[in-house]
Predicted model as a PDB file, atoms N, CA, C, CB and O in Angstrom, pLDDT in the B-factor column:
MODEL        1                                                                  
ATOM      1  N   UNK A   1     106.781  85.075  97.285  1.00 63.00           N  
ATOM      2  CA  UNK A   1     106.717  85.945  98.435  1.00 63.00           C  
ATOM      3  C   UNK A   1     107.864  86.943  98.358  1.00 63.00           C  
ATOM      4  CB  UNK A   1     106.769  85.134  99.748  1.00 63.00           C  
ATOM      5  O   UNK A   1     108.985  86.590  97.990  1.00 63.00           O  
ATOM      6  N   UNK A   2     107.576  88.182  98.705  1.00 65.00           N  
ATOM      7  CA  UNK A   2     108.600  89.223  98.670  1.00 65.00           C  
ATOM      8  C   UNK A   2     109.626  88.999  99.775  1.00 65.00           C  
ATOM      9  CB  UNK A   2     107.961  90.616  98.809  1.00 65.00           C  
ATOM     10  O   UNK A   2     109.283  88.606 100.890  1.00 65.00           O  
ATOM     11  N   UNK A   3     110.864  89.250  99.452  1.00 66.00           N  
ATOM     12  CA  UNK A   3     111.919  89.148 100.456  1.00 66.00           C  
ATOM     13  C   UNK A   3     111.845  90.341 101.393  1.00 66.00           C  
ATOM     14  CB  UNK A   3     113.313  89.063  99.790  1.00 66.00           C  
ATOM     15  O   UNK A   3     111.504  91.450 100.981  1.00 66.00           O  
ATOM     16  N   UNK A   4     112.166  90.103 102.649  1.00 68.00           N  
ATOM     17  CA  UNK A   4     112.160  91.182 103.627  1.00 68.00           C  
ATOM     18  C   UNK A   4     113.458  91.965 103.522  1.00 68.00           C  
ATOM     19  CB  UNK A   4     111.966  90.633 105.058  1.00 68.00           C  
ATOM     20  O   UNK A   4     114.524  91.387 103.310  1.00 68.00           O  
ATOM     21  N   UNK A   5     113.366  93.283 103.671  1.00 67.00           N  
ATOM     22  CA  UNK A   5     114.548  94.137 103.625  1.00 67.00           C  
ATOM     23  C   UNK A   5     115.385  93.873 104.874  1.00 67.00           C  
ATOM     24  CB  UNK A   5     114.153  95.648 103.521  1.00 67.00           C  
ATOM     25  O   UNK A   5     114.856  93.819 105.984  1.00 67.00           O  
ATOM     26  N   UNK A   6     116.683  93.711 104.685  1.00 67.00           N  
ATOM     27  CA  UNK A   6     117.588  93.483 105.801  1.00 67.00           C  
ATOM     28  C   UNK A   6     118.326  94.767 106.124  1.00 67.00           C  
ATOM     29  CB  UNK A   6     118.581  92.349 105.486  1.00 67.00           C  
ATOM     30  O   UNK A   6     118.675  95.537 105.229  1.00 67.00           O  
ATOM     31  N   UNK A   7     118.560  94.990 107.397  1.00 64.00           N  
ATOM     32  CA  UNK A   7     119.335  96.144 107.825  1.00 64.00           C  
ATOM     33  C   UNK A   7     120.811  95.757 107.743  1.00 64.00           C  
ATOM     34  CB  UNK A   7     118.935  96.602 109.280  1.00 64.00           C  
ATOM     35  O   UNK A   7     121.291  94.941 108.530  1.00 64.00           O  
ATOM     36  N   UNK A   8     121.519  96.342 106.797  1.00 62.00           N  
ATOM     37  CA  UNK A   8     122.916  95.976 106.553  1.00 62.00           C  
ATOM     38  C   UNK A   8     123.880  97.034 107.081  1.00 62.00           C  
ATOM     39  CB  UNK A   8     123.151  95.761 105.062  1.00 62.00           C  
ATOM     40  O   UNK A   8     125.006  97.131 106.593  1.00 62.00           O  
ATOM     41  N   UNK A   9     123.472  97.813 108.045  1.00 64.00           N  
ATOM     42  CA  UNK A   9     124.327  98.881 108.534  1.00 64.00           C  
ATOM     43  C   UNK A   9     125.478  98.368 109.380  1.00 64.00           C  
ATOM     44  CB  UNK A   9     123.518  99.858 109.327  1.00 64.00           C  
ATOM     45  O   UNK A   9     126.543  98.983 109.422  1.00 64.00           O  
ATOM     46  N   UNK A  10     125.271  97.246 110.054  1.00 66.00           N  
ATOM     47  CA  UNK A  10     126.297  96.738 110.947  1.00 66.00           C  
ATOM     48  C   UNK A  10     127.033  95.582 110.284  1.00 66.00           C  
ATOM     49  CB  UNK A  10     125.684  96.296 112.286  1.00 66.00           C  
ATOM     50  O   UNK A  10     126.408  94.624 109.830  1.00 66.00           O  
ATOM     51  N   UNK A  11     128.334  95.666 110.229  1.00 65.00           N  
ATOM     52  CA  UNK A  11     129.137  94.602 109.638  1.00 65.00           C  
ATOM     53  C   UNK A  11     129.386  93.484 110.626  1.00 65.00           C  
ATOM     54  CB  UNK A  11     130.457  95.150 109.137  1.00 65.00           C  
ATOM     55  O   UNK A  11     129.012  93.577 111.795  1.00 65.00           O  
ATOM     56  N   UNK A  12     130.011  92.440 110.154  1.00 69.00           N  
ATOM     57  CA  UNK A  12     130.348  91.300 110.981  1.00 69.00           C  
ATOM     58  C   UNK A  12     131.861  91.121 110.896  1.00 69.00           C  
ATOM     59  CB  UNK A  12     129.578  90.003 110.527  1.00 69.00           C  
ATOM     60  O   UNK A  12     132.400  90.963 109.800  1.00 69.00           O  
ATOM     61  N   UNK A  13     132.544  91.144 112.022  1.00 69.00           N  
ATOM     62  CA  UNK A  13     134.003  91.059 111.998  1.00 69.00           C  
ATOM     63  C   UNK A  13     134.502  89.697 111.527  1.00 69.00           C  
ATOM     64  CB  UNK A  13     134.557  91.354 113.372  1.00 69.00           C  
ATOM     65  O   UNK A  13     135.663  89.572 111.139  1.00 69.00           O  
ATOM     66  N   UNK A  14     133.648  88.672 111.554  1.00 72.00           N  
ATOM     67  CA  UNK A  14     134.057  87.355 111.085  1.00 72.00           C  
ATOM     68  C   UNK A  14     133.998  87.241 109.563  1.00 72.00           C  
ATOM     69  CB  UNK A  14     133.185  86.289 111.714  1.00 72.00           C  
ATOM     70  O   UNK A  14     134.720  86.437 108.974  1.00 72.00           O  
ATOM     71  N   UNK A  15     133.153  88.030 108.932  1.00 71.00           N  
ATOM     72  CA  UNK A  15     132.979  87.989 107.488  1.00 71.00           C  
ATOM     73  C   UNK A  15     133.230  89.383 106.919  1.00 71.00           C  
ATOM     74  CB  UNK A  15     131.558  87.483 107.111  1.00 71.00           C  
ATOM     75  O   UNK A  15     132.358  90.248 107.001  1.00 71.00           O  
ATOM     76  N   UNK A  16     134.404  89.610 106.346  1.00 77.00           N  
ATOM     77  CA  UNK A  16     134.690  90.931 105.774  1.00 77.00           C  
ATOM     78  C   UNK A  16     133.752  91.227 104.608  1.00 77.00           C  
ATOM     79  CB  UNK A  16     136.157  91.014 105.307  1.00 77.00           C  
ATOM     80  O   UNK A  16     133.240  90.317 103.956  1.00 77.00           O  
ATOM     81  N   UNK A  17     133.540  92.501 104.364  1.00 82.00           N  
ATOM     82  CA  UNK A  17     132.686  92.943 103.279  1.00 82.00           C  
ATOM     83  C   UNK A  17     133.224  92.422 101.949  1.00 82.00           C  
ATOM     84  CB  UNK A  17     132.581  94.477 103.262  1.00 82.00           C  
ATOM     85  O   UNK A  17     134.417  92.541 101.669  1.00 82.00           O  
ATOM     86  N   UNK A  18     132.347  91.849 101.132  1.00 83.00           N  
ATOM     87  CA  UNK A  18     132.766  91.261  99.866  1.00 83.00           C  
ATOM     88  C   UNK A  18     133.383  92.298  98.940  1.00 83.00           C  
ATOM     89  CB  UNK A  18     131.587  90.597  99.183  1.00 83.00           C  
ATOM     90  O   UNK A  18     134.363  92.004  98.255  1.00 83.00           O  
ATOM     91  N   UNK A  19     132.829  93.503  98.907  1.00 84.00           N  
ATOM     92  CA  UNK A  19     133.365  94.534  98.019  1.00 84.00           C  
ATOM     93  C   UNK A  19     134.792  94.930  98.395  1.00 84.00           C  
ATOM     94  CB  UNK A  19     132.467  95.762  98.045  1.00 84.00           C  
ATOM     95  O   UNK A  19     135.549  95.389  97.539  1.00 84.00           O  
ATOM     96  N   UNK A  20     135.162  94.762  99.642  1.00 85.00           N  
ATOM     97  CA  UNK A  20     136.536  95.062 100.054  1.00 85.00           C  
ATOM     98  C   UNK A  20     137.506  93.982  99.586  1.00 85.00           C  
ATOM     99  CB  UNK A  20     136.615  95.208 101.576  1.00 85.00           C  
ATOM    100  O   UNK A  20     138.709  94.228  99.493  1.00 85.00           O  
ATOM    101  N   UNK A  21     136.995  92.792  99.293  1.00 87.00           N  
ATOM    102  CA  UNK A  21     137.836  91.686  98.856  1.00 87.00           C  
ATOM    103  C   UNK A  21     138.040  91.678  97.343  1.00 87.00           C  
ATOM    104  CB  UNK A  21     137.229  90.372  99.299  1.00 87.00           C  
ATOM    105  O   UNK A  21     139.000  91.087  96.848  1.00 87.00           O  
ATOM    106  N   UNK A  22     137.142  92.332  96.610  1.00 90.00           N  
ATOM    107  CA  UNK A  22     137.205  92.300  95.153  1.00 90.00           C  
ATOM    108  C   UNK A  22     138.078  93.409  94.601  1.00 90.00           C  
ATOM    109  CB  UNK A  22     135.817  92.404  94.567  1.00 90.00           C  
ATOM    110  O   UNK A  22     138.290  94.433  95.252  1.00 90.00           O  
ATOM    111  N   UNK A  23     138.580  93.198  93.401  1.00 92.00           N  
ATOM    112  CA  UNK A  23     139.398  94.188  92.715  1.00 92.00           C  
ATOM    113  C   UNK A  23     138.480  95.287  92.176  1.00 92.00           C  
ATOM    114  CB  UNK A  23     140.231  93.532  91.564  1.00 92.00           C  
ATOM    115  O   UNK A  23     137.651  95.008  91.310  1.00 92.00           O  
ATOM    116  N   UNK A  24     138.602  96.533  92.662  1.00 91.00           N  
ATOM    117  CA  UNK A  24     137.698  97.598  92.220  1.00 91.00           C  
ATOM    118  C   UNK A  24     137.890  97.981  90.752  1.00 91.00           C  
ATOM    119  CB  UNK A  24     137.894  98.819  93.083  1.00 91.00           C  
ATOM    120  O   UNK A  24     137.048  98.677  90.185  1.00 91.00           O  
ATOM    121  N   UNK A  25     138.974  97.540  90.137  1.00 95.00           N  
ATOM    122  CA  UNK A  25     139.241  97.870  88.738  1.00 95.00           C  
ATOM    123  C   UNK A  25     138.761  96.784  87.773  1.00 95.00           C  
ATOM    124  CB  UNK A  25     140.724  98.104  88.541  1.00 95.00           C  
ATOM    125  O   UNK A  25     138.903  96.921  86.558  1.00 95.00           O  
ATOM    126  N   UNK A  26     138.195  95.707  88.316  1.00 95.00           N  
ATOM    127  CA  UNK A  26     137.723  94.633  87.453  1.00 95.00           C  
ATOM    128  C   UNK A  26     136.517  95.115  86.653  1.00 95.00           C  
ATOM    129  CB  UNK A  26     137.366  93.375  88.282  1.00 95.00           C  
ATOM    130  O   UNK A  26     135.633  95.782  87.190  1.00 95.00           O  
ATOM    131  N   UNK A  27     136.486  94.770  85.360  1.00 95.00           N  
ATOM    132  CA  UNK A  27     135.450  95.293  84.467  1.00 95.00           C  
ATOM    133  C   UNK A  27     134.039  94.864  84.873  1.00 95.00           C  
ATOM    134  CB  UNK A  27     135.723  94.844  83.051  1.00 95.00           C  
ATOM    135  O   UNK A  27     133.099  95.645  84.727  1.00 95.00           O  
ATOM    136  N   UNK A  28     133.871  93.642  85.376  1.00 95.00           N  
ATOM    137  CA  UNK A  28     132.531  93.201  85.778  1.00 95.00           C  
ATOM    138  C   UNK A  28     132.044  93.941  87.021  1.00 95.00           C  
ATOM    139  CB  UNK A  28     132.525  91.695  86.037  1.00 95.00           C  
ATOM    140  O   UNK A  28     130.853  94.225  87.146  1.00 95.00           O  
ATOM    141  N   UNK A  29     132.940  94.249  87.925  1.00 93.00           N  
ATOM    142  CA  UNK A  29     132.560  95.000  89.119  1.00 93.00           C  
ATOM    143  C   UNK A  29     132.187  96.433  88.738  1.00 93.00           C  
ATOM    144  CB  UNK A  29     133.709  94.995  90.159  1.00 93.00           C  
ATOM    145  O   UNK A  29     131.235  96.989  89.284  1.00 93.00           O  
ATOM    146  N   UNK A  30     132.919  97.023  87.820  1.00 95.00           N  
ATOM    147  CA  UNK A  30     132.593  98.369  87.364  1.00 95.00           C  
ATOM    148  C   UNK A  30     131.247  98.383  86.647  1.00 95.00           C  
ATOM    149  CB  UNK A  30     133.694  98.904  86.439  1.00 95.00           C  
ATOM    150  O   UNK A  30     130.470  99.324  86.811  1.00 95.00           O  
ATOM    151  N   UNK A  31     130.965  97.352  85.856  1.00 96.00           N  
ATOM    152  CA  UNK A  31     129.686  97.244  85.175  1.00 96.00           C  
ATOM    153  C   UNK A  31     128.542  97.096  86.187  1.00 96.00           C  
ATOM    154  CB  UNK A  31     129.701  96.054  84.203  1.00 96.00           C  
ATOM    155  O   UNK A  31     127.493  97.724  86.040  1.00 96.00           O  
ATOM    156  N   UNK A  32     128.749  96.268  87.206  1.00 93.00           N  
ATOM    157  CA  UNK A  32     127.714  96.049  88.216  1.00 93.00           C  
ATOM    158  C   UNK A  32     127.382  97.337  88.966  1.00 93.00           C  
ATOM    159  CB  UNK A  32     128.160  94.971  89.204  1.00 93.00           C  
ATOM    160  O   UNK A  32     126.245  97.525  89.399  1.00 93.00           O  
ATOM    161  N   UNK A  33     128.357  98.216  89.120  1.00 92.00           N  
ATOM    162  CA  UNK A  33     128.106  99.488  89.801  1.00 92.00           C  
ATOM    163  C   UNK A  33     127.294 100.446  88.936  1.00 92.00           C  
ATOM    164  CB  UNK A  33     129.424 100.141  90.194  1.00 92.00           C  
ATOM    165  O   UNK A  33     126.652 101.356  89.462  1.00 92.00           O  
ATOM    166  N   UNK A  34     127.314 100.255  87.620  1.00 96.00           N  
ATOM    167  CA  UNK A  34     126.585 101.134  86.715  1.00 96.00           C  
ATOM    168  C   UNK A  34     125.141 100.694  86.483  1.00 96.00           C  
ATOM    169  CB  UNK A  34     127.304 101.208  85.402  1.00 96.00           C  
ATOM    170  O   UNK A  34     124.327 101.486  86.008  1.00 96.00           O  
ATOM    171  N   UNK A  35     124.815  99.453  86.807  1.00 95.00           N  
ATOM    172  CA  UNK A  35     123.463  98.938  86.578  1.00 95.00           C  
ATOM    173  C   UNK A  35     122.540  99.464  87.674  1.00 95.00           C  
ATOM    174  CB  UNK A  35     123.453  97.374  86.546  1.00 95.00           C  
ATOM    175  O   UNK A  35     122.878  99.378  88.855  1.00 95.00           O  
ATOM    176  N   UNK A  36     121.383 100.006  87.303  1.00 95.00           N  
ATOM    177  CA  UNK A  36     120.431 100.518  88.304  1.00 95.00           C  
ATOM    178  C   UNK A  36     119.625  99.368  88.931  1.00 95.00           C  
ATOM    179  CB  UNK A  36     119.468 101.554  87.656  1.00 95.00           C  
ATOM    180  O   UNK A  36     118.487  99.122  88.530  1.00 95.00           O  
ATOM    181  N   UNK A  37     120.202  98.676  89.897  1.00 93.00           N  
ATOM    182  CA  UNK A  37     119.580  97.487  90.482  1.00 93.00           C  
ATOM    183  C   UNK A  37     118.251  97.801  91.160  1.00 93.00           C  
ATOM    184  CB  UNK A  37     120.522  96.847  91.481  1.00 93.00           C  
ATOM    185  O   UNK A  37     117.335  96.979  91.132  1.00 93.00           O  
ATOM    186  N   UNK A  38     118.136  98.967  91.763  1.00 94.00           N  
ATOM    187  CA  UNK A  38     116.889  99.332  92.440  1.00 94.00           C  
ATOM    188  C   UNK A  38     115.739  99.407  91.444  1.00 94.00           C  
ATOM    189  CB  UNK A  38     117.045 100.676  93.174  1.00 94.00           C  
ATOM    190  O   UNK A  38     114.600  99.091  91.788  1.00 94.00           O  
ATOM    191  N   UNK A  39     116.024  99.819  90.225  1.00 96.00           N  
ATOM    192  CA  UNK A  39     115.000  99.872  89.179  1.00 96.00           C  
ATOM    193  C   UNK A  39     114.434  98.476  88.925  1.00 96.00           C  
ATOM    194  CB  UNK A  39     115.583 100.463  87.871  1.00 96.00           C  
ATOM    195  O   UNK A  39     113.219  98.316  88.809  1.00 96.00           O  
ATOM    196  N   UNK A  40     115.299  97.464  88.839  1.00 93.00           N  
ATOM    197  CA  UNK A  40     114.838  96.098  88.627  1.00 93.00           C  
ATOM    198  C   UNK A  40     114.015  95.605  89.811  1.00 93.00           C  
ATOM    199  CB  UNK A  40     116.025  95.169  88.390  1.00 93.00           C  
ATOM    200  O   UNK A  40     112.985  94.957  89.626  1.00 93.00           O  
ATOM    201  N   UNK A  41     114.464  95.909  91.020  1.00 91.00           N  
ATOM    202  CA  UNK A  41     113.703  95.527  92.211  1.00 91.00           C  
ATOM    203  C   UNK A  41     112.305  96.137  92.175  1.00 91.00           C  
ATOM    204  CB  UNK A  41     114.441  95.967  93.488  1.00 91.00           C  
ATOM    205  O   UNK A  41     111.316  95.458  92.450  1.00 91.00           O  
ATOM    206  N   UNK A  42     112.230  97.412  91.838  1.00 92.00           N  
ATOM    207  CA  UNK A  42     110.941  98.103  91.801  1.00 92.00           C  
ATOM    208  C   UNK A  42     110.027  97.521  90.721  1.00 92.00           C  
ATOM    209  CB  UNK A  42     111.150  99.601  91.559  1.00 92.00           C  
ATOM    210  O   UNK A  42     108.832  97.344  90.958  1.00 92.00           O  
ATOM    211  N   UNK A  43     110.566  97.227  89.557  1.00 93.00           N  
ATOM    212  CA  UNK A  43     109.760  96.723  88.447  1.00 93.00           C  
ATOM    213  C   UNK A  43     109.265  95.295  88.700  1.00 93.00           C  
ATOM    214  CB  UNK A  43     110.567  96.769  87.155  1.00 93.00           C  
ATOM    215  O   UNK A  43     108.135  94.971  88.336  1.00 93.00           O  
ATOM    216  N   UNK A  44     110.080  94.441  89.311  1.00 91.00           N  
ATOM    217  CA  UNK A  44     109.691  93.051  89.516  1.00 91.00           C  
ATOM    218  C   UNK A  44     108.898  92.824  90.800  1.00 91.00           C  
ATOM    219  CB  UNK A  44     110.912  92.188  89.529  1.00 91.00           C  
ATOM    220  O   UNK A  44     108.348  91.741  90.998  1.00 91.00           O  
ATOM    221  N   UNK A  45     108.830  93.816  91.664  1.00 89.00           N  
ATOM    222  CA  UNK A  45     108.095  93.675  92.924  1.00 89.00           C  
ATOM    223  C   UNK A  45     106.624  93.371  92.693  1.00 89.00           C  
ATOM    224  CB  UNK A  45     108.229  94.938  93.754  1.00 89.00           C  
ATOM    225  O   UNK A  45     106.013  92.655  93.486  1.00 89.00           O  
ATOM    226  N   UNK A  46     106.049  93.898  91.627  1.00 88.00           N  
ATOM    227  CA  UNK A  46     104.622  93.688  91.359  1.00 88.00           C  
ATOM    228  C   UNK A  46     104.298  92.224  91.096  1.00 88.00           C  
ATOM    229  CB  UNK A  46     104.183  94.528  90.170  1.00 88.00           C  
ATOM    230  O   UNK A  46     103.136  91.830  91.199  1.00 88.00           O  
ATOM    231  N   UNK A  47     105.283  91.417  90.764  1.00 88.00           N  
ATOM    232  CA  UNK A  47     105.049  90.004  90.458  1.00 88.00           C  
ATOM    233  C   UNK A  47     105.145  89.105  91.686  1.00 88.00           C  
ATOM    234  CB  UNK A  47     106.036  89.537  89.417  1.00 88.00           C  
ATOM    235  O   UNK A  47     104.977  87.891  91.574  1.00 88.00           O  
ATOM    236  N   UNK A  48     105.410  89.676  92.846  1.00 85.00           N  
ATOM    237  CA  UNK A  48     105.546  88.883  94.061  1.00 85.00           C  
ATOM    238  C   UNK A  48     104.479  89.291  95.073  1.00 85.00           C  
ATOM    239  CB  UNK A  48     106.957  89.048  94.665  1.00 85.00           C  
ATOM    240  O   UNK A  48     104.053  90.445  95.107  1.00 85.00           O  
ATOM    241  N   UNK A  49     104.063  88.361  95.872  1.00 81.00           N  
ATOM    242  CA  UNK A  49     103.003  88.571  96.841  1.00 81.00           C  
ATOM    243  C   UNK A  49     103.581  88.681  98.249  1.00 81.00           C  
ATOM    244  CB  UNK A  49     101.978  87.434  96.770  1.00 81.00           C  
ATOM    245  O   UNK A  49     104.694  88.226  98.514  1.00 81.00           O  
ATOM    246  N   UNK A  50     102.813  89.289  99.141  1.00 80.00           N  
ATOM    247  CA  UNK A  50     103.204  89.354 100.549  1.00 80.00           C  
ATOM    248  C   UNK A  50     102.948  88.019 101.236  1.00 80.00           C  
ATOM    249  CB  UNK A  50     102.443  90.480 101.271  1.00 80.00           C  
ATOM    250  O   UNK A  50     103.525  87.746 102.289  1.00 80.00           O  
ATOM    251  N   UNK A  51     102.092  87.185 100.655  1.00 83.00           N  
ATOM    252  CA  UNK A  51     101.735  85.895 101.240  1.00 83.00           C  
ATOM    253  C   UNK A  51     102.455  84.793 100.487  1.00 83.00           C  
ATOM    254  CB  UNK A  51     100.201  85.668 101.209  1.00 83.00           C  
ATOM    255  O   UNK A  51     102.848  84.969  99.334  1.00 83.00           O  
ATOM    256  N   UNK A  52     102.625  83.664 101.142  1.00 78.00           N  
ATOM    257  CA  UNK A  52     103.231  82.511 100.485  1.00 78.00           C  
ATOM    258  C   UNK A  52     104.511  82.082 101.172  1.00 78.00           C  
ATOM    259  CB  UNK A  52     103.510  82.822  99.032  1.00 78.00           C  
ATOM    260  O   UNK A  52     104.865  82.583 102.240  1.00 78.00           O  
ATOM    261  N   UNK A  53     105.193  81.152 100.543  1.00 77.00           N  
ATOM    262  CA  UNK A  53     106.434  80.642 101.094  1.00 77.00           C  
ATOM    263  C   UNK A  53     107.553  81.645 100.890  1.00 77.00           C  
ATOM    264  CB  UNK A  53     106.795  79.302 100.459  1.00 77.00           C  
ATOM    265  O   UNK A  53     107.563  82.360  99.888  1.00 77.00           O  
ATOM    266  N   UNK A  54     108.494  81.712 101.816  1.00 71.00           N  
ATOM    267  CA  UNK A  54     109.624  82.630 101.653  1.00 71.00           C  
ATOM    268  C   UNK A  54     110.454  82.289 100.421  1.00 71.00           C  
ATOM    269  CB  UNK A  54     110.508  82.603 102.896  1.00 71.00           C  
ATOM    270  O   UNK A  54     110.515  81.142  99.976  1.00 71.00           O  
ATOM    271  N   UNK A  55     111.079  83.312  99.897  1.00 65.00           N  
ATOM    272  CA  UNK A  55     111.932  83.108  98.716  1.00 65.00           C  
ATOM    273  C   UNK A  55     113.176  82.336  99.095  1.00 65.00           C  
ATOM    274  CB  UNK A  55     112.321  84.455  98.077  1.00 65.00           C  
ATOM    275  O   UNK A  55     114.018  82.065  98.240  1.00 65.00           O  
TER     276      UNK A  55                                                      
ENDMDL                                                                          
END                                                                             
């Protein structure tokens, strides 16, 4: 089943944003910013159904 899109516009004061906690100069974080994640979401969406158990 496809995951539902969450509205992430509003933060939570109890849980700081993870990206603010990480070192922006770390090589893995820089690599993750260069990967086109939306492309993977778009390509793999065809393999999931609207019906079924939640992911």
